[in-house]
C-alpha positions in Angstrom: 0.0 0.0 0.0 1.0 3.6 -0.5 0.3 6.7 -2.3 0.2 6.3 -6.1 0.0 9.6 -7.9 -0.8 10.1 -11.6 -1.0 13.2 -13.8 -3.2 13.1 -16.8 -3.6 15.4 -19.8 -6.9 16.9 -20.9 -7.5 13.8 -23.1 -7.2 11.5 -20.1 -3.8 10.1 -21.1 -1.3 9.5 -18.3 1.7 11.8 -18.6 3.5 11.4 -15.3 3.5 8.9 -12.4 4.9 9.1 -8.9 4.8 6.7 -6.0 4.9 7.8 -2.3 6.1 11.3 -3.2 4.3 12.9 -0.3 6.2 16.2 -0.6 4.8 16.5 -4.2 1.3 15.4 -3.1 1.1 18.0 -0.3 2.3 20.7 -2.6 -0.1 19.9 -5.5 -3.0 19.6 -3.2 -2.3 22.9 -1.6 -1.9 24.6 -5.0 -5.1 23.2 -6.4 -7.2 24.0 -3.4 -5.9 27.5 -2.2 -6.9 30.4 -4.4 -4.7 32.8 -2.3 -1.5 30.7 -2.8 1.7 32.5 -2.1 5.0 30.7 -2.9 6.1 28.8 0.1 3.2 29.6 2.4 1.8 26.0 2.2 4.6 24.8 4.4 2.7 26.1 7.4 -0.4 24.0 6.7 -1.6 21.2 8.9 -1.0 18.0 6.8 -3.2 15.9 9.1 -6.3 17.2 7.2 -5.0 16.6 3.7 -6.6 13.5 2.2 -4.4 11.0 0.5 -6.9 10.1 -2.2 -8.0 13.0 -4.4 -8.7 14.1 -7.9 -7.6 17.7 -8.6 -7.6 20.0 -11.7 -4.2 21.6 -12.2 -2.9 24.0 -14.8 0.4 24.6 -16.4 1.4 27.2 -13.9 1.0 24.7 -11.0 3.4 22.3 -12.8 5.9 25.1 -13.6 5.8 26.1 -9.9 6.5 22.6 -8.9 9.4 22.3 -11.4 10.9 25.6 -10.0 10.7 24.4 -6.4 12.4 21.1 -7.3 15.2 23.0 -9.0 15.7 25.2 -5.9 15.7 22.3 -3.5 18.2 20.3 -5.6 20.6 23.2 -5.7 20.4 23.7 -2.0 19.2 20.6 -0.1 19.0 22.5 3.2 15.8 24.1 1.8 14.0 20.8 1.4 12.2 20.9 4.7 11.2 24.6 4.1 10.1 24.4 0.5 9.0 20.8 -0.2 8.5 19.3 3.2 7.5 15.7 3.8 5.9 14.8 7.1 6.6 13.2 10.4 5.4 9.7 9.5 8.8 8.2 8.8 9.1 9.9 5.4 12.6 11.3 5.3 14.8 13.4 3.1 16.6 10.4 1.7 17.9 9.4 -1.7 14.4 8.5 -2.9 13.1 12.0 -1.9 15.7 13.7 -4.1 15.4 11.2 -6.9 11.8 12.1 -7.2 12.8 15.8 -7.5 15.5 15.0 -10.0 13.1 13.1 -12.2 10.7 16.1 -12.3 13.5 18.4 -13.3 14.7 16.0 -16.0 11.3 15.1 -17.4 8.9 18.0 -16.8 10.3 20.5 -19.3 9.7 18.2 -22.3 6.3 17.3 -20.8 5.3 20.9 -20.4 6.5 21.8 -23.9 3.8 19.6 -25.3 0.9 21.5 -23.7 -0.5 25.0 -24.0 -1.1 27.4 -21.1 -4.8 26.9 -21.5 -4.7 23.1 -21.2 -5.7 21.6 -17.8 -4.3 18.6 -16.2 -5.9 16.1 -13.8 -4.0 14.9 -10.8 -5.3 11.7 -9.3 -4.2 9.7 -6.3 -5.1 6.2 -5.2 
């Protein structure tokens, strides 16, 4: 068991998949549900009320913001707990955590180049 996360394009095609990337889940959930989002403010949220299983609509800006955060954290790992925090449930800042960020930095630019600013994405967890 665990958190499986999938990003779909507007046609319903899978374009990205994560497994147990709680730092990404918290970030995307906050972005999609907070109209007053300010970069970094989500780190103060209470993660106990965030559901693991959701379907959310995202736009290109949400994904660009995620990409930018991943780049910042990879350049300075000391910012991980501030900018893309995980939680207290034995999820640590280990190699897997950083590999997930590295994959986003490596793969998202080409993924985003295939979509317009108007296109919506669906983020689904199970």
